[in-house]
C-alpha positions as CSV (number, residue, x, y, z in Angstrom):
1,M,103.3,96.6,54.6
2,T,104.6,96.4,58.2
3,A,102.9,93.8,60.4
4,A,101.1,95.2,63.5
5,R,103.3,94.7,66.5
6,V,101.8,93.0,69.6
7,L,103.6,93.0,73.0
8,I,103.3,90.0,75.3
9,T,104.2,90.6,78.9
10,R,106.0,87.3,79.4
11,D,109.5,86.1,78.9
12,P,110.1,84.8,75.3
13,A,110.1,81.1,76.2
14,S,106.7,81.4,78.0
15,A,105.3,83.6,75.2
16,S,106.3,81.2,72.3
17,A,102.9,79.4,72.0
18,L,101.0,82.7,71.7
19,A,103.6,84.2,69.4
20,V,103.2,81.4,66.9
21,L,99.4,82.0,66.8
22,L,99.9,85.7,66.4
23,R,102.3,85.3,63.5
24,E,99.8,83.0,61.8
25,R,97.3,85.9,62.0
26,G,99.8,88.3,60.5
27,Y,101.0,90.1,63.6
28,E,104.6,90.6,64.8
29,P,104.9,89.6,68.4
30,C,107.5,90.8,70.9
31,A,107.9,90.0,74.6
32,S,108.9,91.7,77.8
33,P,108.6,89.9,81.1
34,L,108.9,93.2,83.1
35,L,108.9,91.1,86.3
36,E,110.4,87.8,87.3
37,A,109.6,85.5,90.2
38,Q,112.1,84.5,92.8
39,L,112.0,82.7,96.2
40,P,111.6,84.8,99.3
41,S,114.8,85.3,101.4
42,D,113.3,83.0,104.1
43,V,111.8,79.8,102.7
44,E,111.4,77.9,106.0
45,S,107.7,78.6,106.2
46,L,107.2,77.3,102.7
47,R,109.1,74.1,103.5
48,E,106.9,73.6,106.6
49,L,103.8,74.1,104.5
50,L,104.9,71.4,102.0
51,A,105.8,69.0,104.9
52,E,102.3,69.5,106.3
53,A,100.6,68.9,103.0
54,T,102.7,65.7,102.5
55,G,101.9,64.4,106.0
56,P,98.6,66.0,107.0
57,S,97.3,65.3,110.5
58,G,93.7,65.8,109.4
59,P,91.5,66.9,106.5
60,T,93.5,69.4,104.4
61,W,93.3,71.3,101.2
62,L,96.4,72.5,99.3
63,C,95.3,75.4,97.1
64,V,97.7,76.1,94.2
65,T,97.0,79.3,92.3
66,S,99.8,79.4,89.7
67,A,102.4,77.3,87.9
68,T,105.1,79.5,89.5
69,T,103.9,78.3,93.0
70,V,104.6,74.8,91.8
71,A,108.1,75.8,90.9
72,A,108.5,77.3,94.3
73,L,107.4,74.1,96.0
74,A,109.8,72.1,93.9
75,A,112.6,74.5,94.7
76,V,112.3,74.0,98.5
77,A,111.3,70.3,98.4
78,P,113.6,67.9,100.3
79,T,113.8,65.4,97.6
80,P,113.1,65.1,93.8
81,Q,110.3,62.7,94.6
82,W,108.3,65.3,96.5
83,G,105.5,65.2,94.0
84,A,105.0,61.4,94.4
85,A,105.0,61.9,98.2
86,L,102.5,64.7,98.0
87,D,100.2,62.7,95.7
88,A,100.3,59.7,98.0
89,A,98.7,61.9,100.7
90,R,95.7,62.2,98.3
91,R,95.0,58.5,98.5
92,P,93.0,56.9,101.4
93,S,95.7,54.5,102.5
94,A,96.3,53.4,106.1
95,R,98.7,56.3,106.5
96,H,96.8,59.1,104.8
97,R,93.1,59.0,105.5
98,T,90.5,60.7,107.6
99,E,88.3,59.1,110.2
100,A,85.6,58.9,107.5
101,G,88.0,56.9,105.3
102,G,88.6,59.5,102.7
103,P,92.0,61.0,101.7
104,A,93.6,63.4,104.2
105,L,94.8,65.7,101.5
106,R,93.0,67.2,98.5
107,V,94.6,69.5,95.9
108,A,92.9,72.4,94.3
109,A,94.3,74.2,91.2
110,V,93.3,77.5,89.8
111,G,93.4,76.4,86.2
112,E,94.7,74.0,83.6
113,A,98.2,75.5,83.4
114,T,98.6,74.9,87.1
115,V,97.1,71.4,86.7
116,R,99.8,70.7,84.1
117,A,102.6,72.1,86.2
118,L,101.5,69.8,89.1
119,G,101.3,66.9,86.7
120,E,105.0,67.5,85.8
121,Y,105.8,66.3,89.3
122,G,103.2,63.5,89.5
123,V,100.7,65.4,91.6
124,G,97.0,64.9,90.8
125,V,94.3,67.5,91.3
126,D,90.9,67.1,93.0
127,F,89.3,70.4,92.0
128,V,89.7,73.0,89.3
129,P,87.1,75.6,88.5
130,A,85.3,75.1,85.2
131,R,84.4,78.8,84.5
132,V,87.0,81.3,85.7
133,S,90.6,80.6,86.5
134,S,91.0,82.9,89.5
135,A,90.5,83.0,93.2
136,A,86.9,84.2,92.7
137,G,86.4,81.4,90.2
138,M,87.6,78.8,92.7
139,L,85.4,80.2,95.5
140,A,82.3,80.3,93.2
141,E,82.6,76.6,92.4
142,W,84.2,75.4,95.6
143,P,83.0,71.8,96.2
144,E,82.6,71.7,99.9
145,E,79.5,73.3,101.5
146,H,80.2,72.6,105.2
147,P,83.9,71.9,106.0
148,G,84.4,70.2,109.3
149,A,80.8,69.0,109.6
150,S,82.1,65.8,111.2
151,G,83.8,67.8,113.9
152,A,87.4,67.8,112.7
153,P,88.8,71.2,111.6
154,V,89.7,71.4,107.9
155,R,93.0,73.1,107.0
156,A,93.5,75.1,103.8
157,L,97.1,75.6,102.9
158,V,97.5,78.6,100.5
159,P,101.0,79.2,99.1
160,V,100.9,82.4,96.9
161,S,102.8,85.3,95.5
162,A,103.7,88.0,98.0
163,R,101.6,90.3,95.8
164,A,98.5,88.1,95.7
165,S,95.2,89.4,96.9
166,D,93.6,87.9,100.0
167,A,90.4,87.0,98.1
168,L,90.9,83.2,98.3
169,V,92.2,83.3,101.9
170,S,89.3,85.5,103.2
171,G,86.7,83.6,101.2
172,L,87.8,80.2,102.7
173,R,88.0,81.6,106.2
174,K,84.4,82.9,105.9
175,R,83.4,79.3,105.0
176,G,85.0,78.0,108.2
177,Y,88.4,76.7,107.0
178,D,91.5,77.0,109.1
179,V,93.6,78.9,106.5
180,V,97.3,79.2,106.4
181,R,98.7,81.7,103.8
182,I,102.4,81.5,103.1
183,T,104.5,83.5,100.6
184,A,105.8,81.1,98.0
185,Y,107.6,83.7,95.8
186,D,107.9,87.3,95.1
187,T,108.1,89.2,91.8
188,V,110.9,91.6,91.2
189,P,111.9,93.8,88.2
190,A,113.5,91.6,85.5
191,P,116.1,90.3,85.4
192,A,115.9,88.6,88.8
193,D,119.1,87.5,90.4
194,R,117.6,84.0,90.9
195,P,114.7,83.6,88.6
196,L,112.1,81.0,89.5
197,R,110.6,79.4,86.4
198,A,107.4,77.4,86.1
199,P,107.7,73.8,85.1
200,G,108.1,73.4,81.3
201,A,108.8,77.1,80.8
202,G,112.4,76.6,79.9
203,T,115.0,79.2,79.3
204,A,116.4,78.4,75.9
205,T,115.6,80.6,72.9
206,T,113.7,78.7,70.2
207,P,112.8,79.8,66.7
208,E,109.2,80.3,67.9
209,A,110.2,82.7,70.7
210,P,109.5,86.4,70.0
211,E,112.0,89.1,70.2
212,E,112.7,90.2,73.8
213,W,112.4,93.8,74.9
214,G,113.6,95.4,78.1
215,A,111.2,97.1,80.4
216,D,112.2,100.6,79.3
217,A,111.8,99.8,75.6
218,A,108.4,98.3,76.3
219,R,107.2,101.3,78.2
220,A,108.5,103.7,75.5
221,A,106.7,101.7,72.8
222,C,103.4,101.8,74.7
223,A,103.7,105.6,75.1
224,S,104.6,106.3,71.5
225,G,101.8,104.3,69.8
226,E,104.3,101.9,68.2
227,L,102.3,98.9,69.5
228,A,99.0,97.8,68.0
229,A,98.1,95.8,71.0
230,V,99.5,94.7,74.4
231,V,98.7,91.3,76.0
232,V,98.9,91.7,79.8
233,T,99.3,88.5,81.7
234,A,99.1,89.5,85.4
235,P,98.0,92.5,87.5
236,S,101.5,93.0,88.7
237,R,102.7,93.3,85.2
238,A,100.0,95.8,84.4
239,D,101.3,97.9,87.2
240,A,104.9,97.5,86.2
241,L,104.2,98.5,82.6
242,L,102.0,101.5,83.3
243,E,103.7,103.0,86.3
244,G,104.5,106.6,85.5
245,M,103.5,106.2,81.8
246,T,100.5,107.3,79.8
247,P,99.8,104.8,77.0
248,A,98.9,105.8,73.4
249,A,95.2,106.0,72.9
250,A,95.3,103.9,69.7
251,T,96.8,100.8,71.4
252,A,94.5,97.9,72.2
253,W,94.8,96.2,75.5
254,I,94.1,92.5,76.2
255,A,93.8,91.1,79.8
256,I,94.4,87.5,80.5
257,G,91.6,87.4,83.1
258,E,89.4,89.6,85.2
259,P,91.9,90.4,88.0
260,T,94.3,91.7,85.3
261,A,91.5,93.6,83.7
262,R,90.7,95.3,87.0
263,A,94.3,96.3,87.4
264,L,94.3,97.9,83.9
265,R,91.0,99.7,84.5
266,A,92.4,101.1,87.7
267,R,95.1,102.8,85.6
268,G,92.7,104.2,83.1
269,V,92.9,101.5,80.4
270,D,89.8,99.8,79.1
271,P,90.9,96.3,78.1
272,M,89.3,93.3,76.3
273,T,89.4,90.3,78.6
274,S,90.3,86.9,77.2
275,A,87.7,84.2,77.4
276,Q,90.3,81.8,78.8
277,P,93.9,82.1,79.9
278,T,95.2,80.1,76.9
279,P,97.3,81.0,73.9
280,A,94.4,80.4,71.5
281,A,91.9,82.4,73.5
282,L,94.4,85.3,73.9
283,A,95.1,85.3,70.1
284,D,91.3,85.4,69.5
285,A,91.1,88.4,71.9
286,V,93.8,90.2,70.1
287,S,92.0,89.7,66.8
288,R,88.8,91.0,68.3
289,A,90.4,94.0,69.9
290,L,92.0,95.0,66.6
291,G,88.7,94.6,64.8
292,E,89.6,91.5,62.8
293,P,87.8,88.2,62.7
294,D,89.1,85.1,64.5
295,T,91.0,82.7,62.3
296,S,91.4,79.7,64.5
297,A,89.4,77.7,67.0
298,P,90.2,78.0,70.7
299,E,92.6,75.5,72.3
300,R,91.2,72.3,73.7
301,D,92.4,69.9,76.3
302,D,91.0,66.9,78.3
303,H,89.1,69.1,80.7
304,T,87.4,71.9,78.8
305,E,85.0,72.2,76.0
306,P,85.5,74.5,73.0
307,A,85.3,78.2,74.1
308,T,82.8,80.5,72.5
309,T,84.1,83.2,70.2
310,T,82.3,86.0,72.0
311,P,84.3,88.4,74.2
312,A,83.4,86.9,77.5
313,T,85.4,86.6,80.7
314,T,84.1,83.1,81.6
315,R,83.8,79.8,79.9
316,P,80.8,77.4,80.0
317,A,80.7,74.9,82.9
318,T,80.2,71.9,80.6
319,T,82.5,69.5,82.4
320,Q,82.7,68.0,85.9
321,R,85.7,69.6,87.6
322,F,85.6,68.0,91.0
323,R,87.7,65.0,90.5
């Protein structure tokens, strides 16, 4: 009997952890990145943003919304020790502190993958949302009620993809922050001339890595019904995969989060949304979408509690996420 094939819209190295779990459940994974990240042609504004975050003149938040953004910051950093310098700005030393005595810089991360990416360079995190790893999730749990109450304006530095929505930027502006949005990277059809890879993603093929498909092959398989399920990992990848193509009705679609689910629904696809953006939760969502029971517990880490096995788009806020 041929195993049900599941397409993951990531490069093989990044898809490896999910591929292992899918194979354990009897599926045959394959991968197609469709898009790759690369630095913008002009990176001076990103360099200036990193310099400001490293030496803030007043209360400042650095809002990091993806591991790829961390890779972009590392790519333009003036020194390999940029992470240590950035983390030093989070500490209320004589050089980096507000008039109230607190740290001049605080770092917000959209989710645990971004926390880990920052940690690769020695950067700690002060806030990460407990429920939903998205701009909306960050805003829903944002820890400051009244920024600048002491009279000093509070800066919010937001380096993002060129394709990112303005949800976080507009939400912080409405709350009174002086927001600076800078393009950290763009996404282009794979393969990119100068691919920008998130920390720890790697490029080498491992035994766990799934077979890689080109974009044309992935689209053809979606249209023909060859795929049992498709795991879509970003709104931009949803658009890249479905542009000019009508998917087979029998294929199940899994979205990594609500923004991706909205992008799929806008193209006429009704997806199941993963409870968390982790390999374990995505594997559970594939099983549910294909009408099969879950066979493993969700992934755990130091900051989250076990996820429920019901098809929800959020996770319980059972831990303190303002650090």
